[in-house]
C-alpha positions in Angstrom: -12.6 -23.4 -36.4 -10.3 -23.5 -33.4 -9.5 -19.8 -33.7 -13.2 -18.9 -33.6 -13.6 -20.8 -30.3 -10.6 -19.0 -28.8 -12.2 -15.6 -29.5 -15.3 -16.6 -27.6 -13.6 -17.8 -24.5 -14.7 -16.2 -21.3 -11.8 -15.1 -19.1 -12.5 -15.4 -15.4 -10.0 -14.7 -12.7 -9.6 -17.3 -9.9 -11.1 -16.3 -6.6 -8.6 -17.1 -3.8 -9.7 -17.9 -0.3 -8.4 -15.5 2.4 -6.4 -18.3 4.1 -4.4 -18.8 0.9 -4.0 -15.0 0.5 -2.6 -14.9 4.1 -0.1 -17.7 3.4 0.9 -16.1 0.1 1.7 -12.8 1.7 3.1 -14.4 4.8 1.2 -12.0 7.1 -0.8 -12.4 10.3 -4.5 -12.5 10.4 -4.7 -9.1 12.1 -2.6 -7.6 9.3 -4.6 -9.3 6.5 -7.9 -8.2 8.0 -6.6 -4.6 8.2 -5.8 -4.8 4.5 -9.3 -5.9 3.8 -11.0 -3.4 6.1 -9.1 -0.4 4.6 -9.9 -1.5 1.1 -6.3 -2.2 0.1 -7.4 -5.8 -0.9 -10.9 -6.0 -2.4 -12.8 -9.1 -1.2 -15.8 -10.9 -2.7 -18.4 -12.8 -0.7 -19.4 -16.1 -2.2 -21.9 -17.1 0.6 -24.7 -14.7 -0.6 -24.8 -13.1 2.8 -24.2 -9.5 3.3 -20.8 -8.9 4.9 -19.9 -5.6 6.3 -16.2 -4.7 6.1 -16.0 -3.5 9.7 -17.2 -6.9 10.9 -14.7 -9.0 9.0 -12.5 -11.2 11.2 -10.3 -14.2 10.7 -13.4 -16.2 11.4 -15.5 -14.8 8.6 -16.0 -17.4 5.9 -16.6 -17.2 2.2 -14.5 -14.3 1.3 -12.2 -14.4 -1.7 -9.8 -12.2 -3.4 -9.4 -12.1 -7.2 -6.1 -13.5 -8.4 -5.3 -10.4 -10.5 -6.1 -8.1 -7.5 -3.6 -10.1 -5.4 -1.0 -9.9 -8.1 -1.5 -6.2 -8.5 -1.1 -5.6 -4.7 2.1 -7.7 -4.6 3.4 -5.8 -7.6 2.6 -2.5 -5.8 4.9 -3.6 -3.0 8.0 -3.8 -5.2 10.9 -1.7 -4.0 11.6 0.9 -6.7 
């Protein structure tokens, strides 16, 4: 019975607030905002308001990054 439940579990990535992404990457707000605006980091708006990427600033609230997207970005930075 336990195995059947495991098969039906929904896998959902954690959404990380931009302030935590900034701290994780140890970058400045302008650098983080540039990554968002150029589409390097995909952000999701949890406020229900329409957010235009060109208007994103360090004061924009409600934006999150999927944990797997952040991990993939960090992985792409590895020196090869």
